[in-house]
C-alpha positions in Angstrom: -46.6 -8.9 -29.4 -47.8 -11.1 -26.6 -45.9 -12.1 -23.5 -45.5 -15.7 -24.6 -43.4 -14.6 -27.6 -40.9 -12.5 -25.7 -37.4 -13.8 -25.2 -36.7 -14.2 -21.5 -34.0 -11.8 -20.2 -30.6 -13.4 -19.8 -28.9 -12.8 -16.5 -26.0 -10.4 -16.8 -22.7 -12.1 -16.8 -19.6 -10.4 -15.5 -17.5 -9.1 -18.4 -14.1 -10.7 -18.8 -11.3 -8.4 -20.1 -7.7 -9.0 -21.0 -5.0 -8.1 -18.5 -3.8 -5.0 -20.3 -7.3 -3.5 -20.3 -8.0 -4.6 -16.7 -4.8 -2.9 -15.6 -5.7 0.3 -17.5 -9.1 0.4 -15.9 -7.6 -0.1 -12.4 -4.9 2.5 -13.0 -2.0 0.1 -12.6 0.7 -1.5 -14.8 0.0 -4.9 -16.4 3.1 -6.1 -14.4 1.2 -5.2 -11.2 -1.7 -7.6 -12.2 0.8 -10.3 -12.9 2.4 -9.7 -9.4 -1.1 -9.8 -7.7 -1.6 -13.2 -9.4 1.8 -14.4 -8.3 1.0 -13.3 -4.7 -2.5 -14.9 -4.7 -4.4 -11.6 -4.6 -6.0 -12.1 -8.0 -6.9 -15.0 -10.2 -7.6 -15.1 -13.9 -11.2 -16.0 -14.7 -10.4 -17.5 -18.1 -8.2 -17.5 -21.1 -8.3 -16.9 -24.8 -5.3 -18.4 -26.4 -2.4 -17.2 -24.2 -4.2 -14.1 -22.9 -5.5 -14.3 -19.4 -8.9 -12.8 -18.8 -10.0 -11.1 -15.6 -13.3 -9.9 -14.1 -13.1 -6.2 -13.5 -14.8 -6.5 -10.1 -12.0 -8.9 -9.0 -9.3 -6.5 -10.3 -10.9 -3.6 -8.4 -11.2 -5.7 -5.2 -7.5 -6.6 -5.4 -6.6 -3.0 -6.0 -8.6 -1.8 -3.0 -7.2 -4.6 -0.8 -3.7 -3.6 -1.9 -4.2 0.1 -1.1 -5.6 -0.8 2.4 -2.7 -3.2 2.9 -4.9 -6.1 4.0 -4.9 -8.3 0.9 -4.2 -12.0 1.2 -0.6 -12.6 2.0 1.6 -15.4 0.7 2.7 -17.9 3.4 5.7 -16.9 5.4 8.9 -18.6 4.6 10.6 -20.4 7.5 13.8 -18.9 8.6 17.0 -21.0 8.2 
């Protein structure tokens, strides 16, 4: 086979996984992922139907930031 007949290599795309699998891989409950989304520490990368899809690298980054305690914080509420 000559070089001009080879298919060029495609760049590797980050895998998107459903929340339940992402939570299992990170060792947290699916509710924890939903809470991180609510707090702005994690964002879904896509959807299939009603299922939110996440990049594992984003989930692991949110998990590390949460363990260190320096993840993005929601804005403070003004006191009455």
